[in-house]
A tleap script that builds the chain and sets N, CA, C and O, in Angstrom:
source leaprc.protein.ff14SB
mol = sequence {
  NMET SER ARG ALA PHE ASP VAL THR THR THR
  PRO LEU SER ARG GLY THR PHE LEU LEU GLU
  ALA SER ALA GLY THR GLY LYS THR TRP SER
  LEU THR SER LEU ALA VAL ARG LEU LEU LEU
  GLU GLY VAL ALA GLU VAL GLU GLN ILE LEU
  LEU VAL THR PHE THR ARG LYS ALA THR ASP
  GLU LEU ARG GLN ARG LEU ARG GLU ARG LEU
  HIE GLU THR GLU LEU VAL LEU ARG GLY ARG
  LEU CGLU
}
set mol.1.N position { 11.084 11.183 -8.159 }
set mol.1.CA position { 11.951 10.827 -7.074 }
set mol.1.C position { 11.393 9.564 -6.386 }
set mol.1.O position { 10.214 9.527 -6.033 }
set mol.2.N position { 12.204 8.568 -6.202 }
set mol.2.CA position { 11.737 7.369 -5.563 }
set mol.2.C position { 11.986 7.440 -4.047 }
set mol.2.O position { 12.936 8.063 -3.572 }
set mol.3.N position { 11.103 6.784 -3.328 }
set mol.3.CA position { 11.243 6.708 -1.872 }
set mol.3.C position { 11.360 5.261 -1.470 }
set mol.3.O position { 10.908 4.371 -2.190 }
set mol.4.N position { 11.966 5.020 -0.320 }
set mol.4.CA position { 12.104 3.659 0.175 }
set mol.4.C position { 10.706 3.127 0.492 }
set mol.4.O position { 9.875 3.849 1.044 }
set mol.5.N position { 10.454 1.895 0.151 }
set mol.5.CA position { 9.179 1.267 0.383 }
set mol.5.C position { 9.345 0.195 1.445 }
set mol.5.O position { 10.195 -0.687 1.321 }
set mol.6.N position { 8.531 0.273 2.491 }
set mol.6.CA position { 8.546 -0.744 3.542 }
set mol.6.C position { 7.111 -1.313 3.681 }
set mol.6.O position { 6.195 -0.637 4.149 }
set mol.7.N position { 6.964 -2.545 3.267 }
set mol.7.CA position { 5.634 -3.157 3.240 }
set mol.7.C position { 5.015 -3.249 4.626 }
set mol.7.O position { 3.790 -3.290 4.748 }
set mol.8.N position { 5.825 -3.282 5.666 }
set mol.8.CA position { 5.282 -3.432 7.019 }
set mol.8.C position { 4.810 -2.125 7.616 }
set mol.8.O position { 4.006 -2.134 8.549 }
set mol.9.N position { 5.286 -0.998 7.105 }
set mol.9.CA position { 4.911 0.285 7.711 }
set mol.9.C position { 4.165 1.222 6.766 }
set mol.9.O position { 3.675 2.265 7.199 }
set mol.10.N position { 4.071 0.879 5.514 }
set mol.10.CA position { 3.342 1.708 4.556 }
set mol.10.C position { 1.871 1.772 4.985 }
set mol.10.O position { 1.240 0.735 5.186 }
set mol.11.N position { 1.329 2.978 5.126 }
set mol.11.CA position { -0.083 3.074 5.514 }
set mol.11.C position { -0.985 2.465 4.436 }
set mol.11.O position { -0.831 2.747 3.248 }
set mol.12.N position { -1.911 1.640 4.866 }
set mol.12.CA position { -2.805 0.958 3.939 }
set mol.12.C position { -3.964 1.855 3.518 }
set mol.12.O position { -4.695 1.523 2.584 }
set mol.13.N position { -4.137 2.966 4.186 }
set mol.13.CA position { -5.266 3.854 3.874 }
set mol.13.C position { -5.037 4.622 2.584 }
set mol.13.O position { -5.945 5.319 2.132 }
set mol.14.N position { -3.893 4.528 1.987 }
set mol.14.CA position { -3.605 5.245 0.748 }
set mol.14.C position { -4.516 4.822 -0.394 }
set mol.14.O position { -4.843 5.636 -1.257 }
set mol.15.N position { -4.920 3.585 -0.409 }
set mol.15.CA position { -5.849 3.098 -1.428 }
set mol.15.C position { -5.209 2.516 -2.666 }
set mol.15.O position { -5.613 1.446 -3.118 }
set mol.16.N position { -4.222 3.190 -3.226 }
set mol.16.CA position { -3.591 2.721 -4.455 }
set mol.16.C position { -2.093 2.717 -4.265 }
set mol.16.O position { -1.522 3.660 -3.718 }
set mol.17.N position { -1.449 1.633 -4.726 }
set mol.17.CA position { -0.003 1.531 -4.668 }
set mol.17.C position { 0.546 1.262 -6.046 }
set mol.17.O position { -0.031 0.489 -6.811 }
set mol.18.N position { 1.662 1.899 -6.369 }
set mol.18.CA position { 2.360 1.649 -7.625 }
set mol.18.C position { 3.770 1.275 -7.243 }
set mol.18.O position { 4.488 2.052 -6.613 }
set mol.19.N position { 4.164 0.059 -7.636 }
set mol.19.CA position { 5.539 -0.395 -7.373 }
set mol.19.C position { 6.242 -0.537 -8.706 }
set mol.19.O position { 5.810 -1.310 -9.561 }
set mol.20.N position { 7.302 0.192 -8.884 }
set mol.20.CA position { 8.142 0.117 -10.056 }
set mol.20.C position { 9.556 -0.218 -9.632 }
set mol.20.O position { 10.123 0.455 -8.771 }
set mol.21.N position { 10.133 -1.249 -10.226 }
set mol.21.CA position { 11.491 -1.634 -9.888 }
set mol.21.C position { 12.014 -2.608 -10.941 }
set mol.21.O position { 11.251 -3.162 -11.733 }
set mol.22.N position { 13.286 -2.796 -10.931 }
set mol.22.CA position { 13.931 -3.698 -11.860 }
set mol.22.C position { 13.615 -5.165 -11.510 }
set mol.22.O position { 13.111 -5.462 -10.427 }
set mol.23.N position { 13.913 -6.041 -12.419 }
set mol.23.CA position { 13.704 -7.481 -12.186 }
set mol.23.C position { 14.525 -7.930 -10.961 }
set mol.23.O position { 15.643 -7.467 -10.733 }
set mol.24.N position { 13.926 -8.850 -10.182 }
set mol.24.CA position { 14.636 -9.414 -9.070 }
set mol.24.C position { 14.744 -8.558 -7.845 }
set mol.24.O position { 15.574 -8.834 -6.978 }
set mol.25.N position { 13.935 -7.527 -7.738 }
set mol.25.CA position { 14.035 -6.610 -6.587 }
set mol.25.C position { 12.993 -6.845 -5.524 }
set mol.25.O position { 12.995 -6.152 -4.507 }
set mol.26.N position { 12.095 -7.806 -5.721 }
set mol.26.CA position { 11.113 -8.143 -4.718 }
set mol.26.C position { 9.728 -7.562 -4.913 }
set mol.26.O position { 8.968 -7.441 -3.952 }
set mol.27.N position { 9.386 -7.200 -6.143 }
set mol.27.CA position { 8.058 -6.645 -6.424 }
set mol.27.C position { 6.964 -7.668 -6.115 }
set mol.27.O position { 5.968 -7.327 -5.478 }
set mol.28.N position { 7.130 -8.869 -6.542 }
set mol.28.CA position { 6.113 -9.916 -6.288 }
set mol.28.C position { 5.953 -10.150 -4.820 }
set mol.28.O position { 4.825 -10.265 -4.342 }
set mol.29.N position { 7.022 -10.227 -4.089 }
set mol.29.CA position { 6.975 -10.407 -2.644 }
set mol.29.C position { 6.240 -9.222 -2.007 }
set mol.29.O position { 5.411 -9.412 -1.118 }
set mol.30.N position { 6.536 -8.030 -2.452 }
set mol.30.CA position { 5.876 -6.835 -1.885 }
set mol.30.C position { 4.400 -6.794 -2.188 }
set mol.30.O position { 3.602 -6.427 -1.326 }
set mol.31.N position { 4.018 -7.165 -3.402 }
set mol.31.CA position { 2.611 -7.185 -3.761 }
set mol.31.C position { 1.850 -8.228 -2.944 }
set mol.31.O position { 0.762 -7.943 -2.444 }
set mol.32.N position { 2.397 -9.409 -2.806 }
set mol.32.CA position { 1.712 -10.452 -2.027 }
set mol.32.C position { 1.639 -10.052 -0.557 }
set mol.32.O position { 0.643 -10.329 0.111 }
set mol.33.N position { 2.684 -9.404 -0.050 }
set mol.33.CA position { 2.675 -8.962 1.347 }
set mol.33.C position { 1.621 -7.892 1.563 }
set mol.33.O position { 0.922 -7.919 2.576 }
set mol.34.N position { 1.488 -6.955 0.641 }
set mol.34.CA position { 0.449 -5.945 0.759 }
set mol.34.C position { -0.947 -6.575 0.742 }
set mol.34.O position { -1.819 -6.191 1.521 }
set mol.35.N position { -1.144 -7.525 -0.138 }
set mol.35.CA position { -2.445 -8.169 -0.248 }
set mol.35.C position { -2.778 -8.881 1.069 }
set mol.35.O position { -3.896 -8.753 1.569 }
set mol.36.N position { -1.835 -9.620 1.630 }
set mol.36.CA position { -2.059 -10.328 2.873 }
set mol.36.C position { -2.339 -9.314 3.997 }
set mol.36.O position { -3.243 -9.536 4.802 }
set mol.37.N position { -1.599 -8.231 4.065 }
set mol.37.CA position { -1.837 -7.190 5.077 }
set mol.37.C position { -3.235 -6.599 4.946 }
set mol.37.O position { -3.940 -6.431 5.940 }
set mol.38.N position { -3.629 -6.287 3.721 }
set mol.38.CA position { -4.971 -5.710 3.504 }
set mol.38.C position { -6.049 -6.662 4.030 }
set mol.38.O position { -7.024 -6.224 4.641 }
set mol.39.N position { -5.874 -7.935 3.797 }
set mol.39.CA position { -6.861 -8.926 4.242 }
set mol.39.C position { -6.831 -9.083 5.760 }
set mol.39.O position { -7.873 -9.022 6.413 }
set mol.40.N position { -5.627 -9.286 6.327 }
set mol.40.CA position { -5.502 -9.541 7.768 }
set mol.40.C position { -5.929 -8.348 8.603 }
set mol.40.O position { -6.515 -8.521 9.672 }
set mol.41.N position { -5.641 -7.125 8.130 }
set mol.41.CA position { -5.962 -5.941 8.899 }
set mol.41.C position { -7.389 -5.456 8.645 }
set mol.41.O position { -7.810 -4.435 9.188 }
set mol.42.N position { -8.136 -6.204 7.807 }
set mol.42.CA position { -9.511 -5.877 7.575 }
set mol.42.C position { -9.752 -4.629 6.747 }
set mol.42.O position { -10.840 -4.054 6.776 }
set mol.43.N position { -8.741 -4.218 6.016 }
set mol.43.CA position { -8.835 -3.022 5.173 }
set mol.43.C position { -9.603 -3.320 3.906 }
set mol.43.O position { -10.290 -2.449 3.372 }
set mol.44.N position { -9.492 -4.551 3.418 }
set mol.44.CA position { -10.145 -4.905 2.169 }
set mol.44.C position { -10.564 -6.370 2.159 }
set mol.44.O position { -9.994 -7.191 2.878 }
set mol.45.N position { -11.541 -6.685 1.358 }
set mol.45.CA position { -11.954 -8.045 1.104 }
set mol.45.C position { -11.223 -8.510 -0.182 }
set mol.45.O position { -10.723 -7.696 -0.958 }
set mol.46.N position { -11.181 -9.815 -0.374 }
set mol.46.CA position { -10.505 -10.355 -1.555 }
set mol.46.C position { -11.013 -9.703 -2.849 }
set mol.46.O position { -10.226 -9.366 -3.734 }
set mol.47.N position { -12.304 -9.535 -2.944 }
set mol.47.CA position { -12.910 -8.989 -4.155 }
set mol.47.C position { -12.516 -7.520 -4.419 }
set mol.47.O position { -12.758 -7.003 -5.511 }
set mol.48.N position { -11.925 -6.865 -3.446 }
set mol.48.CA position { -11.590 -5.448 -3.586 }
set mol.48.C position { -10.118 -5.257 -3.923 }
set mol.48.O position { -9.675 -4.119 -4.078 }
set mol.49.N position { -9.362 -6.311 -4.039 }
set mol.49.CA position { -7.938 -6.217 -4.298 }
set mol.49.C position { -7.634 -6.563 -5.758 }
set mol.49.O position { -8.040 -7.615 -6.252 }
set mol.50.N position { -6.929 -5.683 -6.427 }
set mol.50.CA position { -6.520 -5.898 -7.805 }
set mol.50.C position { -5.005 -5.764 -7.861 }
set mol.50.O position { -4.448 -4.724 -7.509 }
set mol.51.N position { -4.348 -6.829 -8.308 }
set mol.51.CA position { -2.891 -6.810 -8.480 }
set mol.51.C position { -2.642 -6.904 -9.987 }
set mol.51.O position { -3.202 -7.779 -10.648 }
set mol.52.N position { -1.822 -6.028 -10.527 }
set mol.52.CA position { -1.599 -5.976 -11.977 }
set mol.52.C position { -0.119 -6.120 -12.267 }
set mol.52.O position { 0.722 -5.505 -11.611 }
set mol.53.N position { 0.186 -6.945 -13.264 }
set mol.53.CA position { 1.554 -7.064 -13.771 }
set mol.53.C position { 1.472 -6.878 -15.269 }
set mol.53.O position { 0.387 -6.686 -15.818 }
set mol.54.N position { 2.630 -6.936 -15.942 }
set mol.54.CA position { 2.638 -6.578 -17.354 }
set mol.54.C position { 2.740 -7.741 -18.348 }
set mol.54.O position { 2.571 -7.538 -19.551 }
set mol.55.N position { 3.006 -8.917 -17.873 }
set mol.55.CA position { 3.097 -10.047 -18.795 }
set mol.55.C position { 2.302 -11.232 -18.243 }
set mol.55.O position { 2.043 -11.304 -17.042 }
set mol.56.N position { 1.924 -12.145 -19.108 }
set mol.56.CA position { 1.182 -13.332 -18.663 }
set mol.56.C position { 2.027 -14.171 -17.730 }
set mol.56.O position { 1.521 -14.726 -16.755 }
set mol.57.N position { 3.316 -14.267 -18.024 }
set mol.57.CA position { 4.197 -15.058 -17.172 }
set mol.57.C position { 4.279 -14.449 -15.760 }
set mol.57.O position { 4.238 -15.166 -14.760 }
set mol.58.N position { 4.394 -13.128 -15.704 }
set mol.58.CA position { 4.443 -12.448 -14.403 }
set mol.58.C position { 3.114 -12.588 -13.670 }
set mol.58.O position { 3.096 -12.724 -12.446 }
set mol.59.N position { 2.000 -12.557 -14.402 }
set mol.59.CA position { 0.688 -12.718 -13.812 }
set mol.59.C position { 0.546 -14.117 -13.228 }
set mol.59.O position { 0.058 -14.272 -12.109 }
set mol.60.N position { 0.965 -15.132 -13.968 }
set mol.60.CA position { 0.911 -16.527 -13.490 }
set mol.60.C position { 1.763 -16.659 -12.213 }
set mol.60.O position { 1.332 -17.285 -11.245 }
set mol.61.N position { 2.934 -16.087 -12.213 }
set mol.61.CA position { 3.832 -16.186 -11.045 }
set mol.61.C position { 3.188 -15.478 -9.857 }
set mol.61.O position { 3.191 -16.012 -8.749 }
set mol.62.N position { 2.643 -14.298 -10.069 }
set mol.62.CA position { 2.015 -13.538 -8.985 }
set mol.62.C position { 0.817 -14.316 -8.401 }
set mol.62.O position { 0.648 -14.388 -7.184 }
set mol.63.N position { 0.008 -14.882 -9.272 }
set mol.63.CA position { -1.138 -15.655 -8.824 }
set mol.63.C position { -0.697 -16.831 -7.957 }
set mol.63.O position { -1.251 -17.056 -6.881 }
set mol.64.N position { 0.294 -17.577 -8.425 }
set mol.64.CA position { 0.783 -18.736 -7.684 }
set mol.64.C position { 1.403 -18.318 -6.357 }
set mol.64.O position { 1.120 -18.931 -5.327 }
set mol.65.N position { 2.237 -17.292 -6.362 }
set mol.65.CA position { 2.891 -16.843 -5.153 }
set mol.65.C position { 1.887 -16.318 -4.124 }
set mol.65.O position { 2.067 -16.528 -2.925 }
set mol.66.N position { 0.823 -15.633 -4.585 }
set mol.66.CA position { -0.176 -15.148 -3.668 }
set mol.66.C position { -0.944 -16.325 -3.050 }
set mol.66.O position { -1.218 -16.326 -1.850 }
set mol.67.N position { -1.279 -17.292 -3.844 }
set mol.67.CA position { -1.966 -18.487 -3.296 }
set mol.67.C position { -1.089 -19.157 -2.233 }
set mol.67.O position { -1.576 -19.523 -1.163 }
set mol.68.N position { 0.196 -19.315 -2.529 }
set mol.68.CA position { 1.108 -19.936 -1.572 }
set mol.68.C position { 1.208 -19.118 -0.292 }
set mol.68.O position { 1.183 -19.669 0.808 }
set mol.69.N position { 1.322 -17.799 -0.438 }
set mol.69.CA position { 1.438 -16.905 0.710 }
set mol.69.C position { 0.178 -16.938 1.557 }
set mol.69.O position { 0.265 -16.948 2.785 }
set mol.70.N position { -0.995 -16.956 0.928 }
set mol.70.CA position { -2.237 -17.038 1.702 }
set mol.70.C position { -2.339 -18.393 2.435 }
set mol.70.O position { -2.787 -18.456 3.580 }
set mol.71.N position { -1.928 -19.443 1.773 }
set mol.71.CA position { -1.955 -20.764 2.416 }
set mol.71.C position { -0.993 -20.816 3.603 }
set mol.71.O position { -1.347 -21.346 4.656 }
set mol.72.N position { 0.204 -20.281 3.450 }
set mol.72.CA position { 1.170 -20.237 4.556 }
set mol.72.C position { 0.620 -19.392 5.709 }
set mol.72.O position { 0.771 -19.748 6.877 }
set mol.73.N position { -0.008 -18.293 5.373 }
set mol.73.CA position { -0.562 -17.413 6.412 }
set mol.73.C position { -1.663 -18.155 7.192 }
set mol.73.O position { -1.748 -18.045 8.415 }
set mol.74.N position { -2.500 -18.910 6.468 }
set mol.74.CA position { -3.512 -19.674 7.146 }
set mol.74.C position { -2.934 -20.703 8.089 }
set mol.74.O position { -3.425 -20.885 9.203 }
set mol.75.N position { -1.873 -21.386 7.636 }
set mol.75.CA position { -1.214 -22.392 8.484 }
set mol.75.C position { -0.628 -21.746 9.731 }
set mol.75.O position { -0.745 -22.303 10.823 }
set mol.76.N position { -0.009 -20.601 9.592 }
set mol.76.CA position { 0.551 -19.885 10.732 }
set mol.76.C position { -0.532 -19.513 11.703 }
set mol.76.O position { -0.382 -19.699 12.911 }
set mol.77.N position { -1.631 -18.984 11.186 }
set mol.77.CA position { -2.742 -18.552 12.065 }
set mol.77.C position { -3.393 -19.738 12.793 }
set mol.77.O position { -3.917 -19.584 13.896 }
set mol.78.N position { -3.355 -20.908 12.173 }
set mol.78.CA position { -3.902 -22.110 12.803 }
set mol.78.C position { -2.862 -22.801 13.699 }
set mol.78.O position { -3.166 -23.818 14.323 }
set mol.79.N position { -1.651 -22.263 13.765 }
set mol.79.CA position { -0.629 -22.828 14.635 }
set mol.79.C position { 0.038 -24.051 14.039 }
set mol.79.O position { 0.637 -24.829 14.781 }
set mol.80.N position { -0.036 -24.252 12.754 }
set mol.80.CA position { 0.532 -25.430 12.119 }
set mol.80.C position { 1.855 -25.161 11.442 }
set mol.80.O position { 2.486 -26.081 10.922 }
set mol.81.N position { 2.292 -23.891 11.440 }
set mol.81.CA position { 3.550 -23.534 10.801 }
set mol.81.C position { 4.102 -22.325 11.535 }
set mol.81.O position { 3.355 -21.439 11.952 }
set mol.82.N position { 5.413 -22.301 11.687 }
set mol.82.CA position { 6.067 -21.180 12.382 }
set mol.82.C position { 6.686 -20.263 11.379 }
set mol.82.O position { 7.287 -19.256 11.751 }
savepdb mol mol.pdb
quit
């Protein structure tokens, strides 16, 4: 049975997350959001986060999107981006 997933309210203390969904449903966005939350809320260090996808193409996309998301987050925190 699937449950609704909300990246902003999901407790981070669970430790492990499994996201399964069809293409184009926001999995990459959700994974990058969870990673940023884990870092910002001090739940984990970069070295403690493992994000896994099933293809090289998906891995490349996830890596790039996470880098972009972290850069945007840094700009926001420094007051350079809204």
